[in-house]
C-alpha positions as CSV (number, residue, x, y, z in Angstrom):
1,M,1.4,6.1,31.8
2,Q,-1.1,8.7,30.6
3,G,-4.8,8.2,29.8
4,L,-7.0,10.0,27.2
5,S,-10.7,9.8,26.3
6,V,-11.1,10.6,22.6
7,R,-14.3,11.2,20.6
8,V,-14.0,11.5,16.8
9,R,-17.2,12.9,15.2
10,G,-18.2,13.2,11.6
11,A,-18.6,10.8,8.7
12,V,-16.4,8.1,10.4
13,R,-18.5,5.0,9.7
14,D,-15.9,3.2,7.7
15,V,-14.3,-0.1,8.3
16,G,-11.0,1.1,6.9
17,F,-11.0,3.9,9.5
18,H,-11.6,1.5,12.3
19,S,-8.7,-0.7,11.0
20,L,-6.5,2.4,11.1
21,V,-7.5,3.1,14.8
22,R,-6.4,-0.5,15.6
23,Q,-3.2,-0.3,13.7
24,L,-2.2,3.0,15.2
25,A,-2.9,1.7,18.7
26,E,-0.7,-1.3,18.0
27,R,2.0,0.8,16.4
28,Y,2.4,3.2,19.3
29,E,1.9,0.5,22.0
30,L,-1.3,1.9,23.3
31,T,-3.9,0.0,25.3
32,G,-7.7,0.6,25.8
33,W,-10.7,0.1,23.5
34,A,-12.7,1.7,20.7
35,R,-16.5,1.6,20.0
36,S,-18.5,3.3,17.2
37,N,-22.0,4.3,16.3
38,D,-23.5,6.3,13.4
39,R,-22.0,9.6,14.5
40,E,-18.8,9.0,16.3
41,I,-16.0,6.7,17.4
42,E,-15.4,6.6,21.1
43,I,-11.8,5.7,22.0
44,E,-10.2,5.1,25.4
45,L,-6.4,5.2,25.3
46,E,-3.4,4.7,27.6
47,G,0.3,4.8,26.9
48,S,3.3,7.1,26.7
49,E,2.8,10.8,26.0
50,A,4.7,10.6,22.7
51,G,2.6,7.6,21.6
52,L,-0.6,9.3,22.3
53,E,0.5,12.5,20.5
54,R,1.5,10.5,17.4
55,F,-1.8,8.5,17.5
56,L,-3.8,11.7,17.4
57,R,-1.6,13.2,14.7
58,D,-1.8,10.1,12.4
59,L,-5.6,9.7,13.1
60,R,-6.2,12.9,11.1
61,E,-3.3,12.6,8.6
62,R,-4.0,9.0,7.6
63,A,-7.8,8.9,7.6
64,P,-9.2,7.3,4.4
65,P,-10.4,9.9,1.8
66,R,-14.0,8.8,2.3
67,V,-13.9,9.7,6.0
68,R,-14.7,13.3,7.1
69,I,-13.6,14.3,10.6
70,D,-15.6,17.2,11.9
71,E,-14.3,17.2,15.5
72,V,-11.8,15.4,17.7
73,Q,-12.5,15.9,21.4
74,V,-9.7,14.9,23.8
75,I,-10.0,14.8,27.5
76,D,-7.2,13.8,30.0
77,R,-8.1,11.1,32.4
78,P,-6.4,8.8,35.0
79,S,-4.9,5.5,33.8
80,S,-7.2,2.5,34.2
81,G,-4.5,-0.1,33.7
82,F,-5.7,-1.6,30.4
83,K,-3.6,-4.5,29.2
84,T,-4.6,-4.7,25.5
85,F,-6.4,-2.7,22.8
86,E,-9.8,-4.0,21.9
87,V,-12.4,-3.0,19.4
88,G,-15.9,-3.1,20.9
89,E,-18.8,-5.1,19.6
90,N,-20.3,-2.1,17.8
91,E,-17.6,-2.3,15.1
92,A,-18.4,-6.0,14.5
93,D,-22.1,-5.2,14.3
94,E,-21.3,-2.4,11.8
95,K,-19.3,-4.8,9.6
96,R,-22.4,-7.0,9.3
97,Q,-24.6,-4.0,8.3
98,Y,-24.9,-2.7,4.8
99,V,-22.8,0.4,4.3
100,P,-23.8,2.2,1.0
101,P,-20.8,2.7,-1.3
102,D,-19.2,6.0,-2.1
103,E,-20.4,7.6,-5.3
104,V,-17.6,8.8,-7.6
105,D,-18.2,11.0,-10.7
106,L,-16.3,9.6,-13.7
107,P,-14.6,11.4,-16.6
108,F,-16.2,8.9,-19.0
109,T,-19.6,7.4,-19.6
110,A,-19.8,3.6,-19.7
111,S,-22.0,1.9,-22.3
112,H,-22.2,-1.3,-20.1
113,D,-22.7,-1.9,-16.4
114,I,-19.3,-2.9,-15.0
115,L,-18.4,-4.9,-11.9
116,A,-14.7,-4.7,-10.7
117,C,-13.8,-7.2,-8.0
118,G,-10.7,-5.5,-6.4
119,A,-7.8,-7.2,-4.7
120,Q,-7.7,-9.6,-1.8
121,R,-6.3,-8.3,1.6
122,K,-8.2,-5.0,1.3
123,G,-11.2,-6.3,-0.6
124,T,-13.5,-3.8,-2.3
125,Y,-15.9,-3.9,-5.3
126,C,-16.7,-1.1,-7.7
127,L,-19.9,-0.9,-9.8
128,V,-20.1,1.4,-12.8
129,T,-23.1,2.6,-14.6
130,G,-23.1,5.5,-17.0
131,S,-20.9,8.2,-15.6
132,K,-21.1,7.0,-12.0
133,A,-18.9,4.6,-10.0
134,Y,-20.0,3.1,-6.7
135,L,-16.9,2.2,-4.7
136,S,-17.5,0.0,-1.7
137,Q,-15.9,0.1,1.8
138,D,-12.8,-1.9,2.5
139,F,-14.0,-5.2,3.7
140,G,-10.6,-6.6,4.7
141,D,-9.1,-10.0,3.8
142,L,-11.4,-11.9,1.4
143,E,-9.7,-15.2,2.4
144,R,-11.7,-15.1,5.6
145,P,-15.1,-16.7,4.9
146,E,-17.0,-14.2,7.0
147,T,-15.4,-11.3,5.1
148,L,-16.2,-12.8,1.7
149,E,-19.8,-13.4,2.9
150,H,-20.1,-9.7,3.9
151,F,-18.5,-8.7,0.5
152,E,-21.1,-10.7,-1.4
153,A,-24.0,-9.6,0.6
154,S,-23.0,-5.9,0.2
155,L,-22.6,-6.3,-3.5
156,K,-26.0,-7.9,-3.9
157,S,-27.6,-5.0,-1.9
158,T,-25.8,-2.4,-4.1
159,R,-26.9,-4.1,-7.3
160,R,-30.5,-4.1,-6.1
161,L,-30.3,-0.5,-4.9
162,F,-29.1,0.8,-8.3
163,Q,-30.7,-1.9,-10.4
164,L,-27.4,-3.0,-12.1
165,E,-26.7,-6.0,-14.2
166,P,-23.0,-6.2,-15.0
167,Q,-22.1,-7.1,-18.6
168,V,-18.4,-6.6,-18.0
169,I,-16.5,-8.1,-15.0
170,A,-13.0,-6.9,-14.1
171,H,-10.5,-8.7,-11.8
172,D,-6.9,-8.8,-10.9
173,M,-4.4,-10.9,-13.0
174,D,-3.4,-13.0,-9.9
175,P,-5.0,-16.4,-10.5
176,N,-4.8,-17.2,-6.8
177,F,-6.8,-14.2,-5.5
178,V,-10.2,-15.0,-4.0
179,S,-11.5,-12.0,-5.9
180,T,-10.3,-13.5,-9.2
181,H,-12.2,-16.7,-8.4
182,F,-15.2,-14.7,-7.4
183,A,-15.2,-12.9,-10.8
184,H,-15.0,-16.1,-12.8
185,D,-17.7,-17.8,-10.7
186,Y,-20.0,-14.8,-10.7
187,P,-23.4,-15.8,-12.2
188,A,-23.3,-13.9,-15.4
189,A,-22.3,-16.4,-18.1
190,S,-22.5,-13.9,-21.0
191,A,-20.5,-11.2,-19.2
192,I,-17.0,-10.3,-20.6
193,R,-14.2,-11.0,-18.1
194,V,-11.3,-8.6,-18.1
195,A,-8.0,-9.3,-16.2
196,V,-6.3,-6.1,-15.2
197,Q,-2.6,-6.0,-14.1
198,H,-2.5,-4.9,-10.4
199,H,-0.2,-1.8,-10.8
200,H,-1.9,-0.6,-14.0
201,A,-5.1,-0.6,-12.0
202,H,-3.4,1.5,-9.3
203,V,-2.2,4.1,-11.8
204,V,-5.5,4.3,-13.6
205,S,-7.3,4.6,-10.2
206,A,-5.3,7.7,-9.6
207,M,-5.9,9.0,-13.1
208,V,-9.6,8.7,-12.8
209,D,-9.5,10.2,-9.3
210,R,-7.8,13.3,-10.7
211,G,-9.6,13.4,-14.1
212,L,-6.5,12.5,-16.2
213,E,-7.1,10.8,-19.6
214,R,-3.9,11.2,-21.6
215,P,-0.8,9.0,-21.0
216,V,1.1,9.6,-17.8
217,I,4.1,8.4,-15.9
218,G,2.6,6.2,-13.2
219,V,4.6,5.4,-10.0
220,A,3.0,2.4,-8.3
221,Y,4.7,1.4,-5.1
222,D,3.2,-1.2,-2.8
223,G,3.6,-4.5,-1.1
224,G,3.2,-6.5,-4.2
225,G,1.0,-7.6,-7.1
226,Y,1.1,-10.2,-9.8
227,G,3.3,-9.1,-12.7
228,T,3.1,-10.1,-16.4
229,D,6.4,-12.0,-16.0
230,G,5.1,-14.0,-13.0
231,A,7.2,-12.0,-10.5
232,V,5.8,-10.1,-7.6
233,W,5.8,-6.5,-8.8
234,G,5.6,-3.5,-6.4
235,G,8.3,-0.9,-7.3
236,E,6.9,0.1,-10.7
237,I,7.2,3.2,-12.9
238,L,4.8,2.8,-15.8
239,V,3.9,4.7,-18.9
240,A,0.1,4.2,-18.9
241,D,-3.3,5.3,-20.1
242,W,-6.6,3.8,-19.3
243,Q,-6.3,1.1,-21.9
244,S,-2.7,-0.1,-21.7
245,F,0.7,0.3,-20.0
246,E,4.4,-0.2,-20.5
247,R,6.8,-1.0,-17.7
248,A,9.3,1.8,-18.0
249,A,11.4,1.2,-14.9
250,H,11.3,-0.9,-11.7
251,I,13.3,-1.6,-8.6
252,R,15.7,-4.4,-9.0
253,Y,14.4,-7.8,-8.2
254,A,15.2,-9.5,-4.9
255,P,14.1,-12.9,-3.7
256,L,11.3,-13.4,-1.2
257,I,12.9,-16.2,0.8
258,G,10.1,-18.5,1.8
259,G,7.5,-16.5,0.0
260,E,5.0,-14.8,2.3
261,A,7.1,-15.8,5.3
262,A,9.5,-13.1,4.3
263,I,6.7,-10.6,4.9
264,R,6.2,-11.9,8.5
265,H,9.9,-12.0,9.1
266,P,11.5,-8.8,7.6
267,Y,15.0,-9.9,8.6
268,R,14.6,-12.4,5.7
269,M,14.2,-9.5,3.3
270,A,17.3,-7.8,4.7
271,A,19.3,-11.0,4.2
272,A,17.9,-11.4,0.7
273,Y,19.1,-7.9,-0.3
274,V,22.5,-8.6,1.2
275,W,22.9,-12.0,-0.4
276,S,21.5,-11.1,-3.8
277,L,21.9,-7.4,-4.5
278,C,25.1,-6.9,-2.4
279,A,26.7,-10.2,-3.2
280,A,30.0,-8.7,-4.2
281,S,30.4,-6.9,-0.8
282,V,28.6,-9.4,1.5
283,S,31.6,-9.3,3.9
284,E,30.5,-5.7,4.8
285,F,27.3,-7.2,6.3
286,E,28.8,-10.0,8.4
287,S,27.8,-8.3,11.7
288,F,24.2,-8.1,10.5
289,L,24.1,-11.7,9.2
290,A,25.5,-12.8,12.6
291,T,22.3,-11.5,14.2
292,L,20.2,-14.1,12.3
293,P,19.4,-17.4,14.1
294,I,22.3,-19.6,13.0
295,G,20.1,-22.6,12.0
296,E,17.8,-20.4,10.0
297,R,20.7,-18.5,8.5
298,I,22.1,-21.7,7.0
299,I,18.7,-22.9,5.8
300,L,17.8,-19.5,4.2
301,R,21.1,-19.4,2.4
302,R,20.7,-22.9,1.0
303,Q,17.1,-22.1,0.1
304,L,18.3,-19.1,-1.8
305,E,21.1,-21.0,-3.6
306,A,18.7,-23.7,-4.6
307,E,16.1,-21.2,-5.7
308,L,13.6,-23.1,-3.6
309,H,10.4,-21.1,-2.9
310,T,12.1,-17.8,-3.6
311,P,9.8,-15.8,-5.9
312,L,11.3,-12.5,-7.1
313,T,9.9,-9.2,-6.1
314,S,10.5,-5.5,-7.0
315,S,8.3,-4.3,-4.1
316,C,9.1,-0.9,-2.6
317,E,7.4,-2.0,0.7
318,R,9.7,-5.0,0.9
319,L,12.6,-2.6,0.4
320,S,11.4,-0.8,3.5
321,D,11.0,-4.1,5.4
322,G,14.6,-4.9,4.7
323,A,15.8,-1.5,5.9
324,A,13.7,-1.6,9.0
325,A,15.1,-5.1,9.9
326,M,18.7,-4.0,9.2
327,L,18.3,-1.0,11.5
328,G,16.7,-3.0,14.3
329,V,13.5,-1.1,14.0
330,R,11.3,-4.2,13.3
331,R,12.6,-7.7,12.7
332,E,9.2,-9.5,13.1
333,A,6.0,-8.1,11.6
334,E,2.6,-8.6,13.3
335,Y,0.9,-7.3,10.2
336,E,1.9,-6.3,6.7
337,G,3.2,-2.8,6.4
338,Q,4.2,-2.6,10.1
339,P,8.0,-2.3,9.5
340,A,7.5,0.5,7.0
341,L,5.1,2.4,9.3
342,E,7.5,2.2,12.1
343,L,10.4,3.3,9.9
344,E,8.5,6.3,8.8
345,A,7.4,7.1,12.4
346,I,11.0,7.4,13.7
347,A,12.4,9.3,10.7
348,D,13.7,12.8,11.4
349,P,11.9,15.1,8.9
350,E,14.7,17.7,9.1
351,V,17.3,15.4,7.5
352,E,18.1,16.0,3.8
353,D,20.8,13.4,3.2
354,V,20.4,11.0,0.3
355,Y,22.2,7.7,-0.1
356,P,23.7,6.5,-3.4
357,Y,21.9,4.2,-5.8
358,D,22.1,3.3,-9.5
359,V,19.5,3.8,-12.3
360,I,20.7,1.4,-15.1
361,R,19.5,1.3,-18.7
362,R,18.2,-2.2,-19.5
363,G,16.7,-2.7,-22.9
364,D,13.9,-0.2,-23.4
365,G,13.6,0.6,-19.7
366,W,15.6,1.2,-16.5
367,I,16.4,-0.8,-13.4
368,I,16.7,1.0,-10.1
369,D,19.5,-0.8,-8.1
370,P,19.4,-0.1,-4.4
371,A,22.6,-2.1,-3.6
372,A,24.7,1.0,-2.9
373,L,21.8,2.4,-0.8
374,F,21.9,-0.6,1.5
375,R,25.7,-0.5,1.8
376,A,25.6,3.2,2.8
377,L,22.7,2.6,5.2
378,W,24.6,-0.3,7.0
379,C,27.9,1.6,7.0
380,E,26.2,4.6,8.7
381,Y,24.5,2.3,11.2
382,R,27.7,0.6,12.1
383,A,29.4,4.0,12.5
384,G,26.8,5.0,15.1
385,R,24.7,7.4,13.1
386,R,21.3,7.9,14.8
387,V,18.6,5.6,13.4
388,P,16.1,8.5,12.9
389,H,18.7,10.2,10.7
390,I,19.3,7.0,8.7
391,A,15.5,6.3,8.4
392,A,15.0,9.8,7.0
393,A,17.8,9.4,4.5
394,F,16.4,6.1,3.4
395,H,13.0,7.8,2.6
396,N,14.9,10.7,0.8
397,S,16.7,8.1,-1.3
398,I,13.5,6.4,-2.5
399,A,12.2,9.9,-3.5
400,S,15.5,10.6,-5.2
401,F,15.8,7.4,-7.3
402,T,12.1,7.7,-8.2
403,L,12.7,11.2,-9.5
404,A,15.8,10.1,-11.4
405,A,13.9,7.3,-13.1
406,C,11.0,9.6,-13.9
407,A,13.4,12.1,-15.5
408,Q,14.8,9.3,-17.7
409,V,11.2,8.4,-18.8
410,R,10.4,12.1,-19.4
411,E,13.4,12.5,-21.7
412,A,12.6,9.4,-23.6
413,R,8.8,9.8,-23.9
414,G,8.1,13.5,-23.5
415,L,5.7,13.0,-20.6
416,N,5.5,15.5,-17.7
417,Q,2.5,14.3,-15.6
418,V,3.3,11.9,-12.8
419,V,0.7,10.1,-10.7
420,L,1.5,8.3,-7.4
421,S,-0.5,5.3,-6.3
422,G,-0.2,2.2,-4.2
423,G,0.0,1.5,-0.5
424,C,3.4,3.0,-0.1
425,F,1.8,6.4,-0.6
426,R,0.0,6.0,2.7
427,N,3.4,7.1,3.9
428,A,3.1,10.8,4.4
429,L,6.8,11.5,4.6
430,L,7.7,9.6,1.4
431,T,4.7,11.2,-0.5
432,R,5.7,14.7,0.6
433,R,9.4,14.2,-0.3
434,L,8.5,12.8,-3.7
435,V,5.9,15.4,-4.6
436,D,8.2,18.2,-3.6
437,S,11.1,16.7,-5.6
438,L,9.0,16.1,-8.7
439,S,7.5,19.6,-8.5
440,S,11.0,21.2,-8.1
441,A,12.1,19.3,-11.3
442,G,9.2,20.7,-13.3
443,F,6.9,17.7,-13.2
444,Q,3.2,17.9,-12.5
445,A,2.7,15.5,-9.6
446,F,-0.7,14.1,-8.8
447,T,-1.7,12.1,-5.7
448,H,-5.1,10.5,-4.8
449,S,-7.9,12.9,-3.7
450,R,-11.2,11.0,-3.4
451,V,-10.2,7.4,-3.2
452,P,-7.4,5.7,-1.2
453,P,-4.1,5.0,-2.9
454,D,-3.8,1.5,-1.6
455,D,-5.9,-1.6,-2.6
456,G,-8.9,0.1,-1.2
457,G,-9.1,2.1,-4.4
458,L,-7.9,-0.6,-6.8
459,S,-11.3,-1.7,-8.0
460,L,-12.0,1.8,-9.4
461,G,-8.9,1.5,-11.6
462,Q,-9.9,-2.0,-12.7
463,A,-13.4,-0.7,-13.7
464,A,-11.9,2.1,-15.8
465,V,-9.5,-0.2,-17.6
466,A,-12.3,-2.6,-18.3
467,H,-14.4,0.2,-19.8
468,A,-11.5,1.4,-22.0
469,L,-10.9,-2.2,-23.3
470,T,-14.6,-3.0,-24.0
471,S,-16.0,0.4,-25.1
472,G,-14.6,0.4,-28.6
C-alpha cells in the first residue's frame, strides 16, 4: 500500500471535476479524502502503485473542458490506513455557493433570450442572449431535491446577473425528466416551449462548440435518451443541422430487462444481447448463462419472452456494459458508466484486432448489428485470450463499425464532416481510435473543445436548436 499527497492547482472549482475525483478513486480502489478551496483541490490517496498512477493520468486526461489545471504537485507519504474515500465538507459548501456559468461565444445571434434546461443526471442550464451563451456547472442528478434547489437558485442568480428574461424555453423530449417538468412549470406563461431530441442536442452542442453550421454526420453515443419512437436511443448516427435531423443509422435494439435495473446489473445486458441478438447461436453462450443466478435467470428469460418491462435500447454504453459483464470485468455497477470505464482501463492500447459485425441496409438507413461481435468476443474469452486484448479489440470494433456506417452515409448523402458527442466520448481510447479511423478514411472528424461531450454540454445544444426553430 502506497500513499500520496496531491495538490491540484488552477481553475479547478467545478463540481464535475470533484465528481471525477471521486469516480477515479472508486474506480482504482483508492482510499483517502479530498477537499477544495478557491485555488486548489487537496487530495490524500492510498492504494496500489498502478491505481495511483492511473488516477493521476486520468485526472488530467478526463478533466472537464472548463477546468484548467496549472500544476499537479505529488508527494510520497507513508500509508495512514484509510478505509474509504471521502469528499470533505468544503466540496459540499461549494455546491451551495453560486458558481458563475461559463461564457461561450456563439456562431449566431439570438433575437430572443433563451433558457435551455438540460438533462437529468448531469443537470445543467444554458442561458442565451445575443451571441453569448452562459453554460452552468454540472449540478448532478436533478431528481435529488437538494440538487434541484441548487439548480434553481443558480439559475435565478444568473438571470439577475445578466438581466435575462427567457422568451424561449428548451427542454429534452423525455416527458419524465425533472428538467422537462421544470421547463413546463417555469413562470413565463408567454414563453415558447421547444422539445429537443436528446441526441440531436448532443450533435448540435458539438457543432456549436466547433463553429459548424452546415449539415454534418453526427455520432451520438451515450447511456441513453428518449427517442422519437419511444425507445431508449444511444447508439446514433444522425444527419443533422441546427434545426433538424434524420436518423441515418443506429446500433441494433436490445431489451433493457427490468428497465434501469439492467444498468445496475450489467450481466442483464449481457444476457439480453445473448437471448435477443444471438438467439440463433445461444448454445454457444451456455457457459456464460450458467454464471447467472439460476432463479433470476429463469425470471429474466420469462420477462423477456413476455416483453414485460423490457424497453428497447440502442445505447452504445449498454453495449459496453454487456461486454464488461461477459468478460467478468464488472457484473454489478455502483454507478452508471462504471463497467465501460473499467473496460477501457484494462484495454491493451497496442492491440489492433477487430471483431466481425454487420451493417445492414434497412429502409432509408442502416442497422449496426453487433451479434457477430459478441460471438467472437465470447469465443476468444473461452479460448483463454487475455481480457485486456479482448477489451481493446472490442473498442476497435466499435470504432470500425462506426466508420463503416459513416462511410455508407457519406456515399448516400455526400457529407464528409463527422462530429462526435455523447458520454461515450469521455472514453479516450474509443475517441482516439475513431478519430484516427475517420481521418485515415478522408473524413473531417470533430470532437468537443470548450464544452463536455456528455450531458454536461447538452443544454448548449438544446439552446441552439431552439434558436434555429424560433428565429425564422
